[in-house]
N, C-alpha and C positions, 0 to 999 in steps of 0.2 A: 854517950852516943854522940859525942864531937865528931866531924868530918862530914856527917849526915846532912843533906839539904830536903828540905819538907818547901812543898808547893801551897798554899792555902787560899784557896779562892770562895769567895763569898761576897754577894752584892752587900751585906749587911758589913759596915765597914767596922762597925764595933764591935762586930763579933770577930770579923776576922783579924783585927789587932788583937783582941783578949787571946785568940787559937795561937797567934806566933807570941804573944808575952810567954803563954803557959809552957810553948816548945823551945823556946830561948832560953827559959832558965832550967831546961835539961840540957842545955849543951847544943842544940840543933840551930843551923840555919838557917832562914825561914824568908822566904819570897811572897810577897800576897798578892794576890791578884783577884777582880773581883766582878768579872763575868767569865764566861766560856772561852771567849774569843780573846780575851787578855791574857786565859791560862793557856791556851793553845800558842801564842804567841812566846811567851815566855816559855814554853816547855821547847819551842823551836830551837830558843838561842842559848839555852841553859841545860845541863845537865842535874835533875832530881832523882832522889832514892826511895821518894813517897808523894802524893797528893791528897788533899783532905779538901773534897769538893763540896760545896752543896749543890743541893739538887734543883731548887727555884730560882734562875737567877733570869735577868731581862738579858735581848740579846741572843746569848745561847746558854741553854740551861746545861744543869752537870752531865746529864744523862747523853744528850748529845756531844757533848763535848770528850765524856770519856769514848763511845763510839771512836769517834775520829780517832783519838788515842790510840785507841788498841788497834790500829788498820797496820801501825807498824812499832808500837812501844809495848811494854808489859809492864811497867813502871805501876807497883801495887798501889790500889785509890781506894779510899775511904770514902765514902760515900756519908755525907750530913744533909737532915730532912728533918722540918718541924713535923712531918706525919710520920705517924707510929705505926701505923696497922699495916699487916704481915706483908700483905698485897704489892705495898710501897717498895718494902724489903727485898721482895721475893723479884719484881723488875729490877731492881738496882744489881743484884747478884746476876741475874737473865744477864743482863747486858754488859755482865764482864769487870765488876765491882768486886773486890777483894773482901771489905768488911765492910759495915753500916752500923753508924749512932745517929740516935734520934736529939733532937733539942728539946726542951734544954736537959742538958749533959751534966755529967759532973767532971771535972776537969781533969779528975785522978783516974777515971775509965777513959776518959779521952785520951792521955797518956800512955795510959797502957795499951789500947789499940794499936797507937802508934808505934809506941817501940816493939809490941810483937809484930809486924808489918814487917819493920827495918830487920828482926832478927832473921824473919823469915826468906827475904828477899835478899840480903848478904849470907845467906849458910845455905841454898837452897841446893840439894844434892849432896851436903858435907857428910853424911850417915857415912860409917864405917862396911865396907864393899868387899872386903876380902883381894882389892885391886880387880876388881870387876866394873867396867865402866863402861860395857855396851850391854845391854837384858834386852831378849827379844823371846818374840811371843806370836808364829807366825809372821804376816807382814810387819807388826807391829812391835818398832825398836825404839828403845830410849838409851840415847846417849847421855851420859852422867859427866862428862867431860867438858861436851859444848851447850847442856843441859838443852838439849834436842830430842824432840820427839818425832820420828817419821812414819808414816804409815803408805805402803808400796812405792816406798822411795819418796813419797812428799811429806816437806816441813811443815807441820802442823804447827800453828801459832795458838798457845795455850798461855793463859795469866799464871800468876805465880801460886797462887791456891790449886788450879787444877794443874801443874806440873808437881807441885808437892803432895797433891792426892795419887797421881799415874806413879810417881817413884816409890811411894809408900806401897802399894799394891805391887807393883811390877819389882817391888826388891824381895816381896813374898809372894810369889805367884804362887794360886792355887788355895790359901788362907784368904779365909772371908773373917772380916770386920767389922764391927758393927758400928752404927752411925756414930756412939757416942766413942768408940774407939779411933774413929778415924778424925773427929773432929777434935779428940785430946791431942792427937799424935800431930794433926796441922796447923791445930790453932795453939796448940801448948798451952789450955785452959780447958776446964770442964766444961760440957755442952751444958750452956742455959738455955738456948734457944731453939730447943725440941730438933723435930725433924728437917725441917726447912731449909738450912742454911745446906746441909751436906746435900740433901738431895736436888739442890737446885746447880752444884756444882756438879754432881754426876750427870745430871741430865745435860749438861752443855756440853761434859767429854764424851761422851757419847755420841752427838750432835758430830764433834769433830772427828770424832777414831772410828766411829761405824758407820758400814755400809746403809747399813738399814737401823738405826736406832733402836727401832721398839721390836726388834729381831737383834739384842744385840751377839756377837762372835766373840769378844773378847770382856768387856767390864759387864760382868753379869752380878745379878740380885738374888740373893738364897732367900727366899721369904723369911720375913720373922729372924731374921739375923742377921743378914746386912747383904755387904758387896766383894766381890772380887774379881782379880784379875785372871780370866782361864788363860792356864796353860796349855800351846798347841802343838 
């Protein structure tokens, strides 16, 4: 994992430093910040491949910092929180997080999640396509070379996870994928999180690509089975 740079953000300096130690042992370069304001300042000055960020912090919390970050950057974000309720996880994912881990966490689980996010971020869209780099359905256009999605000619800002889901579904236009299949293909691990994680990301994608997300034209649910991108 050498060559990758991770920003760790936590107001508890002992936790931030401990995470830094775990990640450096894996060959990662690590910078620490202790609130959202410090994190955004660091992001403006340096390039990072991943951010591990606590939610509850003074001055600027992790959710607000991530919303500011998402205005113009698609760096993967793993949110960290002492709260384990599903609602906190859903809020974090809805706001644009790519993954979520709760305190106290096993260092091995953290490292596995970090490595998984880095793999996805750096290999996004690298699946063989038989030379086809542009995929279209109606006015929805996926460009695999530039990793961009257009709707009616407008560039749609997607998180790395959202883009990965779009790539999977558009490469297999018309095919229905179950929630477990989507999770396993995109997260590269078995789905132990139930339905919420995939459903939240699907909802966010719909809000971005559909004129009316409640009556989707492209990203459709097949009740009891899963999701597909419709060929138009």
